[in-house]
Structure formats: structure tokens, C-alpha cells
DRENTORKOL-3810 file (N, C-alpha, C; in nm, 4 decimals):
REM DRENTORKOL-3810
@n.u->0.0852; n.v->-0.1170; n.w->0.0000; ca.u->0.0000; ca.v->0.0000; ca.w->0.0000; c.u->0.0901; c.v->0.1238; c.w->0.0000
@n.u->0.0592; n.v->0.2153; n.w->-0.0866; ca.u->0.1429; ca.v->0.3350; ca.w->-0.0940; c.u->0.1089; c.v->0.4317; c.w->0.0193
@n.u->0.1986; n.v->0.5245; n.w->0.0397; ca.u->0.1793; ca.v->0.6224; ca.w->0.1476; c.u->0.0580; c.v->0.7108; c.w->0.1197
@n.u->0.0344; n.v->0.7449; n.w->-0.0059; ca.u->-0.0820; ca.v->0.8279; ca.w->-0.0393; c.u->-0.2129; c.v->0.7555; c.w->-0.0132
@n.u->-0.2172; n.v->0.6282; n.w->-0.0400; ca.u->-0.3386; ca.v->0.5500; ca.w->-0.0125; c.u->-0.3644; c.v->0.5424; c.w->0.1374
@n.u->-0.2595; n.v->0.5169; n.w->0.2138; ca.u->-0.2743; ca.v->0.5100; ca.w->0.3595; c.u->-0.3188; c.v->0.6444; c.w->0.4156
@n.u->-0.2589; n.v->0.7530; n.w->0.3656; ca.u->-0.2983; ca.v->0.8864; ca.w->0.4124; c.u->-0.4422; c.v->0.9170; c.w->0.3727
@n.u->-0.4825; n.v->0.8775; n.w->0.2550; ca.u->-0.6207; ca.v->0.8990; ca.w->0.2110; c.u->-0.7205; c.v->0.8256; c.w->0.2981
@n.u->-0.6891; n.v->0.7022; n.w->0.3326; ca.u->-0.7776; ca.v->0.6248; ca.w->0.4207; c.u->-0.7805; c.v->0.6870; c.w->0.5597
@n.u->-0.6658; n.v->0.7254; n.w->0.6113; ca.u->-0.6563; ca.v->0.7813; ca.w->0.7461; c.u->-0.7306; c.v->0.9141; c.w->0.7556
@n.u->-0.6954; n.v->1.0085; n.w->0.6701; ca.u->-0.7594; ca.v->1.1396; ca.w->0.6763; c.u->-0.9030; c.v->1.1361; c.w->0.6260
@n.u->-0.9304; n.v->1.0509; n.w->0.5310; ca.u->-1.0676; ca.v->1.0382; ca.w->0.4808; c.u->-1.1638; c.v->0.9882; c.w->0.5867
@n.u->-1.1166; n.v->0.8973; n.w->0.6717; ca.u->-1.2046; ca.v->0.8476; ca.w->0.7778; c.u->-1.2348; c.v->0.9580; c.w->0.8790
@n.u->-1.1354; n.v->1.0423; n.w->0.9111; ca.u->-1.1603; ca.v->1.1545; ca.w->1.0026; c.u->-1.2572; c.v->1.2543; c.w->0.9416
@n.u->-1.2442; n.v->1.2810; n.w->0.8141; ca.u->-1.3352; ca.v->1.3743; ca.w->0.7468; c.u->-1.4758; c.v->1.3165; c.w->0.7434
@n.u->-1.4881; n.v->1.1871; n.w->0.7174; ca.u->-1.6194; ca.v->1.1240; ca.w->0.7127; c.u->-1.6870; c.v->1.1248; c.w->0.8502
@n.u->-1.6120; n.v->1.0954; n.w->0.9551; ca.u->-1.6680; ca.v->1.0969; ca.w->1.0908; c.u->-1.7073; c.v->1.2390; c.w->1.1294
@n.u->-1.6248; n.v->1.3357; n.w->1.0972; ca.u->-1.6567; ca.v->1.4752; ca.w->1.1274; c.u->-1.7800; c.v->1.5226; c.w->1.0524
@n.u->-1.7921; n.v->1.4865; n.w->0.9257; ca.u->-1.9092; ca.v->1.5258; ca.w->0.8472; c.u->-2.0362; c.v->1.4603; c.w->0.9015
@n.u->-2.0261; n.v->1.3348; n.w->0.9415; ca.u->-2.1424; ca.v->1.2664; ca.w->0.9984; c.u->-2.1839; c.v->1.3289; c.w->1.1311
@n.u->-2.0873; n.v->1.3646; n.w->1.2151; ca.u->-2.1196; ca.v->1.4288; ca.w->1.3430; c.u->-2.1802; c.v->1.5659; c.w->1.3202
@n.u->-2.1260; n.v->1.6421; n.w->1.2266; ca.u->-2.1810; ca.v->1.7742; ca.w->1.1948; c.u->-2.3261; c.v->1.7618; c.w->1.1480
@n.u->-2.3508; n.v->1.6673; n.w->1.0602; ca.u->-2.4863; ca.v->1.6466; ca.w->1.0081; c.u->-2.5820; c.v->1.6053; c.w->1.1196
@n.u->-2.5380; n.v->1.5156; n.w->1.2080; ca.u->-2.6240; ca.v->1.4677; ca.w->1.3160; c.u->-2.6572; c.v->1.5794; c.w->1.4154
@n.u->-2.5573; n.v->1.6594; n.w->1.4535; ca.u->-2.5806; ca.v->1.7695; ca.w->1.5482; c.u->-2.6692; c.v->1.8752; c.w->1.4845
@n.u->-2.6450; n.v->1.9063; n.w->1.3597; ca.u->-2.7272; ca.v->2.0061; ca.w->1.2902; c.u->-2.8731; c.v->1.9616; c.w->1.2818
@n.u->-2.8931; n.v->1.8345; n.w->1.2528; ca.u->-3.0296; ca.v->1.7815; ca.w->1.2449; c.u->-3.0961; c.v->1.7827; c.w->1.3832
@n.u->-3.0234; n.v->1.7450; n.w->1.4880; ca.u->-3.0766; ca.v->1.7426; ca.w->1.6238; c.u->-3.1164; c.v->1.8829; c.w->1.6678
@n.u->-3.0320; n.v->1.9824; n.w->1.6391; ca.u->-3.0603; ca.v->2.1204; ca.w->1.6782; c.u->-3.1807; c.v->2.1747; c.w->1.6023
@n.u->-3.1914; n.v->2.1443; n.w->1.4740; ca.u->-3.3046; ca.v->2.1957; ca.w->1.3972; c.u->-3.4358; c.v->2.1299; c.w->1.4385
@n.u->-3.4325; n.v->2.0052; n.w->1.4814; ca.u->-3.5557; ca.v->1.9390; ca.w->1.5277; c.u->-3.6091; c.v->2.0016; c.w->1.6560
@n.u->-3.5199; n.v->2.0503; n.w->1.7403; ca.u->-3.5605; ca.v->2.1102; ca.w->1.8677; c.u->-3.5738; c.v->2.2616; c.w->1.8596
@n.u->-3.5560; n.v->2.3165; n.w->1.7416; ca.u->-3.5696; ca.v->2.4596; ca.w->1.7152; c.u->-3.4831; c.v->2.5415; c.w->1.8109
@n.u->-3.3555; n.v->2.5064; n.w->1.8183; ca.u->-3.2603; ca.v->2.5754; ca.w->1.9040; c.u->-3.1707; c.v->2.6650; c.w->1.8201
@n.u->-3.1227; n.v->2.7720; n.w->1.8805; ca.u->-3.0178; ca.v->2.8528; ca.w->1.8213; c.u->-2.9321; c.v->2.9104; c.w->1.9330
@n.u->-2.8148; n.v->2.9558; n.w->1.8976; ca.u->-2.7189; ca.v->2.9998; ca.w->1.9980; c.u->-2.7688; c.v->3.1207; c.w->2.0758
@n.u->-2.8333; n.v->3.2148; n.w->2.0101; ca.u->-2.8813; ca.v->3.3335; ca.w->2.0811; c.u->-2.9892; c.v->3.2970; c.w->2.1835
@n.u->-3.0710; n.v->3.1994; n.w->2.1533; ca.u->-3.1722; ca.v->3.1548; ca.w->2.2490; c.u->-3.1109; c.v->3.0887; c.w->2.3710
@n.u->-3.0092; n.v->3.0098; n.w->2.3491; ca.u->-2.9402; ca.v->2.9440; ca.w->2.4606; c.u->-2.8710; c.v->3.0477; c.w->2.5480
@n.u->-2.8057; n.v->3.1463; n.w->2.4872; ca.u->-2.7399; ca.v->3.2505; ca.w->2.5648; c.u->-2.8404; c.v->3.3355; c.w->2.6408
@n.u->-2.9591; n.v->3.3585; n.w->2.5842; ca.u->-3.0629; ca.v->3.4346; ca.w->2.6537; c.u->-3.1147; c.v->3.3571; c.w->2.7746
@n.u->-3.1192; n.v->3.2242; n.w->2.7643; ca.u->-3.1644; ca.v->3.1424; ca.w->2.8765; c.u->-3.0683; c.v->3.1489; c.w->2.9950
@n.u->-2.9422; n.v->3.1789; n.w->2.9694; ca.u->-2.8446; ca.v->3.1857; ca.w->3.0771; c.u->-2.8652; c.v->3.3078; c.w->3.1655
@n.u->-2.9318; n.v->3.4098; n.w->3.1142; ca.u->-2.9686; ca.v->3.5252; ca.w->3.1949; c.u->-2.8651; c.v->3.6352; c.w->3.1950
@n.u->-2.9032; n.v->3.7501; n.w->3.2530; ca.u->-2.8142; ca.v->3.8654; ca.w->3.2538; c.u->-2.6999; c.v->3.8548; c.w->3.3548
@n.u->-2.7098; n.v->3.7641; n.w->3.4499; ca.u->-2.6060; ca.v->3.7520; ca.w->3.5523; c.u->-2.4881; c.v->3.6681; c.w->3.5046
@n.u->-2.4947; n.v->3.6211; n.w->3.3844; ca.u->-2.3852; ca.v->3.5420; ca.w->3.3283; c.u->-2.2625; c.v->3.6307; c.w->3.3134
@n.u->-2.1540; n.v->3.5906; n.w->3.3739; ca.u->-2.0340; ca.v->3.6726; ca.w->3.3741; c.u->-1.9484; c.v->3.6552; c.w->3.2499
@n.u->-1.8532; n.v->3.7446; n.w->3.2362; ca.u->-1.7573; ca.v->3.7357; ca.w->3.1269; c.u->-1.6442; c.v->3.6440; c.w->3.1695
@n.u->-1.5931; n.v->3.5669; n.w->3.0753; ca.u->-1.4813; ca.v->3.4793; ca.w->3.1067; c.u->-1.3844; c.v->3.4767; c.w->2.9894
@n.u->-1.2601; n.v->3.4499; n.w->3.0206; ca.u->-1.1585; ca.v->3.4387; ca.w->2.9171; c.u->-1.1428; c.v->3.2926; c.w->2.8799
@n.u->-1.1351; n.v->3.2679; n.w->2.7502; ca.u->-1.1211; ca.v->3.1314; ca.w->2.7004; c.u->-1.0051; c.v->3.1259; c.w->2.6030
@n.u->-0.9389; n.v->3.0132; n.w->2.5987; ca.u->-0.8299; ca.v->2.9897; ca.w->2.5044; c.u->-0.8837; c.v->2.9010; c.w->2.3944
@n.u->-0.8929; n.v->2.9553; n.w->2.2728; ca.u->-0.9505; ca.v->2.8808; ca.w->2.1620; c.u->-0.8600; c.v->2.8932; c.w->2.0409
@n.u->-0.8123; n.v->2.7801; n.w->1.9932; ca.u->-0.7292; ca.v->2.7728; ca.w->1.8735; c.u->-0.6082; c.v->2.8666; c.w->1.8801
@n.u->-0.5438; n.v->2.8711; n.w->1.9942; ca.u->-0.4223; ca.v->2.9481; ca.w->2.0095; c.u->-0.4431; c.v->3.0955; c.w->2.0363
@n.u->-0.5647; n.v->3.1369; n.w->2.0654; ca.u->-0.5935; ca.v->3.2786; ca.w->2.0877; c.u->-0.6771; c.v->3.2921; c.w->2.2146
@n.u->-0.6403; n.v->3.3877; n.w->2.2999; ca.u->-0.7225; ca.v->3.4190; ca.w->2.4166; c.u->-0.8345; c.v->3.5108; c.w->2.3720
@n.u->-0.9564; n.v->3.4804; n.w->2.4112; ca.u->-1.0695; ca.v->3.5654; ca.w->2.3754; c.u->-1.1626; c.v->3.5776; c.w->2.4939
@n.u->-1.2367; n.v->3.6866; n.w->2.4976; ca.u->-1.3340; ca.v->3.7090; ca.w->2.6047; c.u->-1.4712; c.v->3.6677; c.w->2.5553
@n.u->-1.5415; n.v->3.5953; n.w->2.6412; ca.u->-1.6744; ca.v->3.5476; ca.w->2.6062; c.u->-1.7700; c.v->3.5932; c.w->2.7146
@n.u->-1.8780; n.v->3.6524; n.w->2.6767; ca.u->-1.9735; ca.v->3.6978; ca.w->2.7745; c.u->-2.0951; c.v->3.7589; c.w->2.7079
@n.u->-2.1882; n.v->3.8081; n.w->2.7874; ca.u->-2.3132; ca.v->3.8575; ca.w->2.7324; c.u->-2.2968; c.v->3.9884; c.w->2.6549
@n.u->-2.1955; n.v->4.0686; n.w->2.6857; ca.u->-2.1829; ca.v->4.1977; ca.w->2.6207; c.u->-2.0651; c.v->4.2044; c.w->2.5247
@n.u->-2.0039; n.v->4.0923; n.w->2.4914; ca.u->-1.8914; ca.v->4.0942; ca.w->2.3973; c.u->-1.9286; c.v->4.0321; c.w->2.2657
END
């Protein structure tokens, strides 16, 4: 088996699993009529700001950012 075939099988399986998970979560969220702004509104005004490390960058997350 060549290196390109092995890499295709390896990375292709990760892409396929990721696409299936994305599709399943998207379908689940649409069935329950959820969206991110609704979830954040449910948390209320007392939700504080917090710093998070995401993909190599520090960012602030909170109700007013």
C-alpha cells in the first residue's frame, strides 16, 4: 500500500466521521428549534464574562462581547 493511499484512508475516515457528526448535530438542533442566541438568553443577565483559550488565541466570552 502506498503512502498516499494510507494517508487517504486515514484522513478520509476523520473527514467522514466529522461530516457525519456535523450532520447529526445540525439535524438534532433543527428538530428542537434551538439557536445559539436563544441558549445565551436562557443563561440570563447575571452570566459573567470569562476568558477562554480557543485555537491558540485568548478571547473574552460573555453577554456583552
